[in-house]
C-alpha positions as CSV (number, residue, x, y, z in Angstrom):
1,M,-0.3,-18.9,-24.9
2,K,2.5,-17.7,-22.7
3,K,2.7,-19.4,-19.2
4,T,3.6,-16.4,-17.3
5,A,1.9,-13.0,-16.7
6,V,4.2,-10.2,-15.3
7,V,2.0,-8.1,-13.1
8,I,3.1,-4.7,-11.9
9,L,0.9,-3.3,-9.2
10,N,1.0,0.5,-9.5
11,F,-0.1,3.2,-7.0
12,N,0.9,6.8,-8.0
13,G,4.0,5.4,-9.6
14,S,4.0,7.4,-12.8
15,D,7.7,8.3,-12.6
16,F,8.6,4.6,-12.0
17,L,6.6,3.4,-15.0
18,K,8.3,5.9,-17.3
19,K,11.7,4.9,-16.0
20,F,11.4,1.0,-15.6
21,L,8.5,-0.3,-17.8
22,P,10.5,0.2,-21.1
23,V,13.2,-2.1,-19.7
24,V,10.6,-4.6,-18.6
25,I,9.0,-4.6,-22.1
26,E,12.4,-4.9,-23.8
27,K,13.7,-7.8,-21.7
28,T,10.4,-9.6,-21.1
29,A,7.8,-9.2,-23.9
30,D,9.0,-12.2,-26.0
31,Y,8.5,-14.5,-23.0
32,A,5.6,-13.3,-21.0
33,D,2.5,-11.1,-21.0
34,I,2.9,-7.8,-19.3
35,W,0.1,-6.3,-17.2
36,V,-0.1,-3.2,-15.1
37,A,-2.7,-3.2,-12.3
38,D,-3.5,0.3,-11.2
39,N,-4.5,0.6,-7.6
40,C,-6.7,3.7,-7.9
41,S,-3.9,6.1,-8.6
42,T,-4.4,9.8,-8.3
43,D,-1.5,10.8,-10.3
44,D,-1.2,10.7,-14.1
45,S,-0.4,7.0,-14.2
46,I,-3.5,6.0,-16.3
47,S,-2.8,8.6,-19.0
48,V,0.9,7.6,-19.1
49,L,0.0,4.0,-19.6
50,R,-2.6,4.6,-22.3
51,N,-0.5,7.2,-24.1
52,E,3.1,5.9,-23.8
53,F,2.5,2.2,-23.3
54,P,-0.7,1.3,-25.3
55,H,0.4,-2.3,-25.9
56,V,0.8,-3.0,-22.1
57,N,-2.4,-4.7,-20.7
58,L,-4.1,-2.6,-18.1
59,I,-6.4,-3.5,-15.2
60,I,-7.8,-0.6,-13.1
61,N,-8.9,-1.5,-9.7
62,K,-11.8,0.4,-8.2
63,E,-10.2,1.3,-4.9
64,N,-6.7,1.1,-3.3
65,T,-6.8,-1.9,-1.1
66,G,-3.0,-1.9,-0.7
67,Y,-0.6,-4.5,-1.9
68,A,-2.4,-7.5,-0.7
69,G,-6.0,-6.6,-1.8
70,G,-4.8,-4.9,-5.0
71,Y,-3.0,-8.1,-6.3
72,N,-5.9,-10.3,-5.1
73,E,-8.3,-8.3,-7.2
74,A,-6.1,-8.1,-10.3
75,L,-5.0,-11.7,-10.4
76,K,-8.6,-12.9,-10.2
77,Q,-9.0,-11.6,-13.8
78,L,-5.9,-13.5,-15.2
79,D,-5.6,-17.1,-16.5
80,Y,-2.0,-18.2,-16.5
81,K,0.1,-21.0,-15.1
82,Y,2.5,-18.5,-13.2
83,Y,2.2,-14.9,-11.9
84,L,5.3,-12.8,-11.7
85,L,4.6,-10.1,-9.2
86,L,6.9,-7.1,-9.8
87,N,7.2,-3.8,-8.0
88,S,7.1,-0.7,-10.3
89,D,10.6,0.5,-8.8
90,I,12.5,-2.5,-10.1
91,K,15.0,-2.6,-13.1
92,V,15.0,-6.1,-14.6
93,S,18.3,-7.5,-16.2
94,D,19.0,-9.6,-19.2
95,N,17.5,-13.1,-19.0
96,W,15.8,-12.4,-15.7
97,L,12.6,-14.3,-16.2
98,S,13.5,-17.7,-17.8
99,P,15.7,-19.1,-14.8
100,L,12.7,-18.4,-12.6
101,E,10.2,-20.1,-14.9
102,K,12.6,-23.0,-15.5
103,L,13.0,-23.6,-11.7
104,M,9.2,-23.6,-11.3
105,E,8.9,-26.1,-14.1
106,S,11.4,-28.5,-12.5
107,D,9.2,-29.3,-9.4
108,D,5.6,-29.1,-8.9
109,K,6.0,-28.6,-5.2
110,I,7.7,-25.3,-5.7
111,A,4.9,-22.8,-5.0
112,A,7.0,-19.5,-5.3
113,C,10.5,-18.2,-6.0
114,Q,12.4,-15.0,-6.2
115,P,15.5,-13.8,-8.0
116,K,18.5,-12.2,-6.4
117,I,17.4,-8.7,-5.5
118,L,20.2,-6.0,-5.5
119,S,20.1,-2.3,-4.8
120,F,19.4,-0.1,-7.7
121,H,21.4,2.9,-6.2
122,E,24.2,0.6,-4.9
123,P,24.4,-2.4,-7.5
124,D,27.2,-4.1,-5.7
125,K,24.9,-4.6,-2.5
126,F,21.9,-6.6,-1.7
127,E,18.5,-4.7,-1.4
128,Y,16.6,-4.8,1.8
129,A,13.4,-6.3,0.5
130,G,14.4,-9.8,-0.2
131,S,18.1,-9.8,-1.0
132,A,19.0,-13.5,-1.8
133,G,16.0,-15.1,-0.1
134,G,14.0,-14.6,3.1
135,F,13.9,-16.3,6.5
136,I,12.4,-15.7,9.9
137,D,13.6,-16.6,13.4
138,K,11.5,-18.5,15.9
139,Y,9.9,-15.2,17.2
140,G,8.9,-14.0,13.8
141,Y,11.6,-11.6,13.0
142,P,12.3,-11.6,9.2
143,F,15.8,-11.3,7.6
144,C,17.4,-12.4,4.5
145,R,20.6,-13.9,3.0
146,G,22.5,-10.7,2.5
147,R,20.5,-8.5,4.9
148,V,20.2,-8.8,8.6
149,F,17.9,-5.9,9.9
150,L,19.7,-2.9,8.4
151,S,23.1,-4.5,7.7
152,L,23.3,-5.0,3.9
153,E,26.1,-7.2,2.5
154,K,28.0,-6.7,-0.6
155,D,27.2,-9.2,-3.3
156,Q,30.2,-11.2,-3.9
157,N,28.4,-14.3,-5.2
158,Q,28.3,-15.8,-1.8
159,Y,24.8,-16.6,-2.0
160,D,24.5,-17.8,-5.6
161,D,23.1,-21.3,-4.9
162,V,19.5,-22.2,-5.7
163,R,18.0,-23.2,-2.4
164,E,14.9,-23.4,-0.3
165,V,14.0,-20.4,1.8
166,F,11.2,-19.5,4.1
167,W,9.7,-16.5,2.2
168,A,10.1,-15.0,-1.3
169,S,10.0,-11.1,-1.6
170,G,6.8,-9.5,-2.8
171,A,8.9,-7.1,-4.7
172,C,9.7,-9.8,-7.3
173,M,7.9,-13.1,-6.8
174,M,7.0,-15.8,-9.2
175,I,4.1,-17.8,-7.8
176,R,2.1,-20.9,-9.1
177,A,-1.4,-19.4,-9.9
178,D,-3.3,-22.6,-8.9
179,V,-1.5,-22.6,-5.5
180,F,-2.1,-18.9,-5.2
181,R,-5.8,-19.5,-5.6
182,Q,-5.9,-22.6,-3.5
183,H,-4.7,-20.5,-0.5
184,N,-7.1,-17.6,-1.3
185,G,-4.2,-15.3,-2.2
186,F,-2.9,-12.7,0.1
187,D,-4.7,-11.8,3.4
188,A,-6.2,-8.5,2.3
189,D,-6.4,-7.4,6.0
190,F,-2.6,-7.0,5.9
191,F,-2.9,-4.2,3.4
192,A,0.9,-4.0,2.9
193,H,4.1,-5.4,4.5
194,M,4.6,-9.1,5.4
195,E,1.6,-10.4,3.4
196,E,4.0,-12.4,1.3
197,I,5.6,-14.0,4.4
198,D,2.1,-15.0,5.6
199,L,1.2,-16.5,2.2
200,C,4.6,-18.3,2.0
201,W,4.1,-19.7,5.5
202,R,0.6,-21.0,4.6
203,M,1.9,-22.6,1.5
204,K,4.8,-24.2,3.5
205,N,2.3,-25.5,5.9
206,S,0.7,-27.3,2.9
207,A,4.1,-29.0,2.1
208,Y,5.1,-26.6,-0.7
209,K,8.5,-25.1,-1.2
210,I,9.6,-21.5,-1.6
211,M,13.0,-21.1,-3.5
212,V,15.5,-18.4,-4.4
213,C,17.0,-18.5,-7.9
214,P,20.1,-16.2,-7.9
215,Q,20.8,-16.9,-11.6
216,S,18.0,-14.2,-12.1
217,V,19.0,-10.7,-11.0
218,V,16.9,-7.6,-10.6
219,Y,17.7,-4.1,-9.1
220,H,15.2,-2.5,-6.6
221,I,15.0,1.1,-5.4
222,G,12.8,0.2,-2.3
223,G,10.6,2.4,-0.3
224,G,8.6,3.5,-3.3
225,T,5.2,3.4,-1.5
226,L,6.2,4.2,2.1
227,P,9.6,5.7,3.2
228,K,11.7,3.5,5.3
229,K,11.3,5.9,8.3
230,S,7.5,5.9,8.6
231,S,5.3,5.5,11.7
232,K,2.7,4.0,9.3
233,K,5.3,1.4,8.1
234,T,6.2,0.7,11.8
235,Y,2.5,0.1,12.6
236,L,2.0,-2.3,9.7
237,N,5.1,-4.2,10.4
238,F,4.4,-4.8,14.0
239,R,0.6,-5.3,13.4
240,N,1.1,-7.7,10.6
241,N,3.9,-9.6,12.2
242,F,1.7,-10.3,15.2
243,S,-1.0,-11.5,12.9
244,L,1.1,-13.8,10.8
245,L,2.5,-15.4,14.0
246,Y,-0.9,-16.0,15.5
247,K,-2.3,-17.4,12.3
248,N,0.5,-19.7,11.4
249,L,2.5,-20.9,14.5
250,P,1.9,-24.5,15.7
251,K,-0.2,-24.6,18.9
252,N,2.6,-25.8,21.1
253,Q,4.6,-22.6,20.4
254,L,2.0,-19.9,20.5
255,F,2.1,-19.1,24.2
256,K,5.8,-19.0,24.6
257,V,6.5,-17.0,21.4
258,F,3.8,-14.3,22.2
259,I,5.2,-13.9,25.7
260,V,8.7,-13.3,24.5
261,R,7.3,-11.0,21.7
262,L,5.4,-8.9,24.2
263,L,8.8,-8.2,26.1
264,L,10.8,-7.6,22.9
265,D,8.1,-5.3,21.4
266,G,8.2,-3.3,24.8
267,V,11.9,-3.0,24.3
268,A,11.5,-1.7,20.8
269,G,8.9,0.8,21.8
270,L,11.2,2.2,24.5
271,K,14.1,2.2,22.0
272,F,12.0,4.2,19.7
273,L,11.1,6.7,22.5
274,V,14.7,7.2,23.6
275,Q,15.6,7.9,20.0
276,G,12.9,10.6,19.7
277,G,10.6,8.4,17.7
278,F,7.4,9.1,19.7
279,A,5.2,8.3,16.7
280,D,6.9,5.0,16.3
281,T,6.4,4.0,19.9
282,L,2.7,4.9,19.5
283,A,2.6,2.8,16.3
284,V,3.8,-0.2,18.3
285,I,1.2,0.3,20.9
286,K,-1.6,0.7,18.3
287,A,-0.5,-2.5,16.6
288,H,-0.9,-4.4,19.9
289,F,-4.3,-3.0,20.4
290,Y,-5.3,-4.0,16.9
291,F,-4.4,-7.5,17.7
292,Y,-6.5,-7.6,20.9
293,K,-9.5,-5.9,19.1
294,H,-9.4,-8.3,16.2
295,H,-8.4,-11.4,18.0
296,G,-11.7,-13.1,17.3
297,E,-11.4,-12.6,13.6
298,L,-7.8,-13.9,13.6
299,R,-8.8,-17.0,15.5
300,K,-11.3,-17.8,12.9
301,K,-8.7,-17.5,10.2
302,R,-6.3,-19.6,12.3
303,S,-9.0,-22.3,12.7
304,K,-9.0,-22.9,8.9
305,L,-5.3,-23.3,8.5
306,K,-2.8,-26.1,8.8
307,H,-0.1,-25.8,11.5
308,N,2.9,-27.9,10.9
309,E,6.5,-27.8,11.8
310,V,8.1,-26.3,8.8
311,G,11.7,-25.8,7.6
312,E,13.9,-22.8,7.1
313,I,13.0,-21.2,10.5
314,Y,16.1,-20.0,12.5
315,N,15.7,-21.5,15.9
316,R,17.4,-18.7,17.7
317,N,16.7,-15.0,18.5
318,I,18.1,-13.0,15.6
319,V,17.6,-9.8,17.6
320,F,20.0,-11.1,20.3
321,D,22.4,-12.7,17.8
322,H,22.6,-9.4,15.7
323,Y,22.6,-6.7,18.3
324,I,24.3,-8.4,21.3
325,L,26.5,-11.1,19.6
326,R,27.3,-8.6,16.7
327,K,26.5,-11.1,13.9
328,K,26.2,-8.8,10.9
329,K,26.0,-11.3,8.1
330,F,23.7,-14.2,7.2
331,S,26.9,-16.3,6.9
332,D,27.7,-15.4,10.6
333,L,24.7,-17.2,11.9
334,N,24.8,-20.8,13.0
335,Q,23.6,-22.7,10.0
336,N,22.7,-25.7,12.1
337,S,20.1,-23.6,13.9
338,F,17.8,-23.6,10.8
339,T,15.2,-26.3,10.7
340,K,15.1,-28.4,7.7
341,S,12.1,-29.3,5.6
342,K,11.1,-32.8,6.0
């Protein structure tokens, strides 16, 4: 039996399946089983899968519960050592899977890893969703090796070392199945965006490692579900970021971080407004009210989790460093400001 299930969560991605699934089959079928979990698509995805890819395993979810709930439901049905969660809008390369599996096999404390993720449209550049490994600053702002906010670096092999990171990209993540189950999978309330950061943080709080393996390379289109400029995406990002901070921060950091974030989110809302993004400003306000309304539920979730000082957090404000100090690249950041795993 193969150790790894490559699982593609699909929602109305018929065109992506036609374009990229044949490449996944060609470069993967000898090493892993391939599954498509359809998240209640309303396009012709099911007929495409049944007619054009009859040998690909198919799971049909009864409703669209987003990335988080969709994967939770699908993975319940699969019995493998590793899950490889793969977006439908990714082109895989030669020998993309084995370096990831080899890295996972090398250390039982590695809970998850990701490949180097480059842009499909600009293959010499890193792609927004993951690049060469994910990090966050002490206020919860995510960024990557190769991508700080919207500044995308060219890939010049500058981040080709295997190393521990804070989070692995949900666009292409290999995860240990028993650890995924042990942590109850993704938080389904996140629906989409930052659910992988939340899960990685929870796993790190249980002394597991998250790694990047740049010897594996994939090419991601990005924005396949929601466009980059979307008030719904703004809402989910701000809402989920507040939730993951509240759930996972150590008690002694909670109050300070939330005071600063209230100020910074207010600045972000005003910036959206000045730029004509009234819907985005409203999305930030709605995200905050969601947090206040659901504080009791979040407190219950927090009470069940461990809260340790974990590594790979950038102990500065990445917003200040990027927009005021003009640090555009990951390599420009003070590397001594990253906490190290114990």
